C-alpha positions in Angstrom: 74.3 -52.3 5.1 77.0 -54.4 3.9 76.7 -58.2 4.7 79.2 -60.0 7.5 82.4 -61.3 6.1 83.3 -65.0 6.9 85.7 -65.2 10.3 89.1 -66.2 9.2 89.7 -69.7 9.3 86.0 -70.1 7.8 85.2 -70.9 4.3 82.1 -69.8 2.2 79.4 -72.3 2.1 76.4 -72.3 0.1 73.3 -72.4 2.0 72.0 -75.3 -0.3 75.0 -77.8 0.8 74.3 -76.5 4.9 70.7 -77.2 4.6 71.6 -80.7 2.1 69.6 -79.0 -1.3 66.5 -78.5 1.1 65.0 -74.9 0.6 62.3 -75.2 3.2 62.2 -77.3 6.3 60.0 -80.1 7.2 58.1 -78.0 9.6 56.6 -74.5 8.8 55.7 -73.4 12.4 59.0 -71.4 13.3 58.3 -67.4 12.9 61.4 -64.9 13.5 60.0 -64.8 17.4 59.7 -68.4 17.5 61.5 -69.1 21.2 64.1 -72.2 20.9 64.7 -74.5 23.4 67.6 -77.5 23.5 66.9 -81.0 25.1 70.5 -80.9 27.6 69.7 -85.0 27.5 70.5 -85.2 23.7 73.5 -86.7 22.4 75.4 -83.9 20.2 77.8 -86.5 18.5 77.0 -86.6 14.5 75.5 -83.2 13.9 76.6 -80.9 11.5 78.9 -78.0 12.5 76.5 -75.7 12.0 74.1 -77.9 13.8 76.4 -78.4 16.8 77.2 -74.2 16.5 73.2 -73.9 16.9 73.0 -76.6 19.5 75.5 -74.9 21.7 74.1 -72.0 21.2 71.1 -73.1 22.7 72.2 -74.9 25.3 73.1 -71.3 26.8 69.1 -70.5 27.2 66.3 -69.9 25.4 66.8 -68.1 21.8 64.4 -66.9 18.9 64.5 -67.9 15.5 65.8 -64.3 14.4 69.1 -64.5 17.3 70.0 -67.8 16.2 70.3 -66.7 12.6 72.0 -64.0 13.5 74.5 -65.8 15.9 74.9 -67.9 13.1 75.3 -65.6 10.7 72.9 -67.6 8.2 70.2 -66.4 6.4 66.6 -66.9 8.1 65.2 -69.6 5.6 68.5 -71.8 6.2 68.5 -71.2 10.1 64.9 -72.9 9.5 65.6 -75.8 7.7 68.1 -76.5 10.3 65.3 -76.1 13.4 63.3 -78.5 11.7 66.3 -81.1 11.5 66.6 -80.7 15.4 63.7 -80.3 16.3 62.8 -83.6 14.0 65.9 -85.7 16.1 64.7 -84.5 19.3 67.4 -82.1 19.9 65.2 -79.1 19.9 61.6 -78.0 21.1 59.5 -74.3 20.3 57.5 -72.3 21.8 55.3 -69.8 20.3 55.8 -66.3 21.7 53.7 -65.2 24.6 50.4 -63.1 23.1 50.5 -59.6 23.3 47.9 -58.7 26.1 44.6 -57.7 24.6 43.9 -54.1 25.1 41.3 -53.4 27.8 37.9 -52.0 26.9 37.2 -48.5 26.8 34.1 -49.0 28.8 36.0 -50.9 31.7 39.0 -48.1 32.2 36.3 -45.2 32.6 34.6 -47.0 35.0 38.0 -47.2 37.1 38.6 -44.0 36.3 35.4 -43.3 37.7 35.8 -45.0 40.7 38.8 -43.6 41.1 37.9 -40.2 41.4 34.5 -41.2 43.7 38.0 -42.3 46.1 39.4 -39.0 45.7 
């Protein structure tokens, strides 16, 4: 798979420039499937271009960290740094993904099957 090419009119900006030289987010709670939700009442003035684009994406509805990184065409590590900054400033909130349901025990399934057979 070839890496995406920058869009026309966009210069190539190094990731460390986008993150102000930081390699790690202020919080380490972002998973690829963490849901990100924008706070609509926060002003967008003064945000860097990347943070502004990130906020525009999230104002459309909740997105996962992986989706945001894909839309912005930024590495996930850079996206996590930007997300941490925006969560710290109150622009975004995050939600852990809903855990998958636990499988029922085999005994319960057998009892349900026995009950259905008894009715037929």
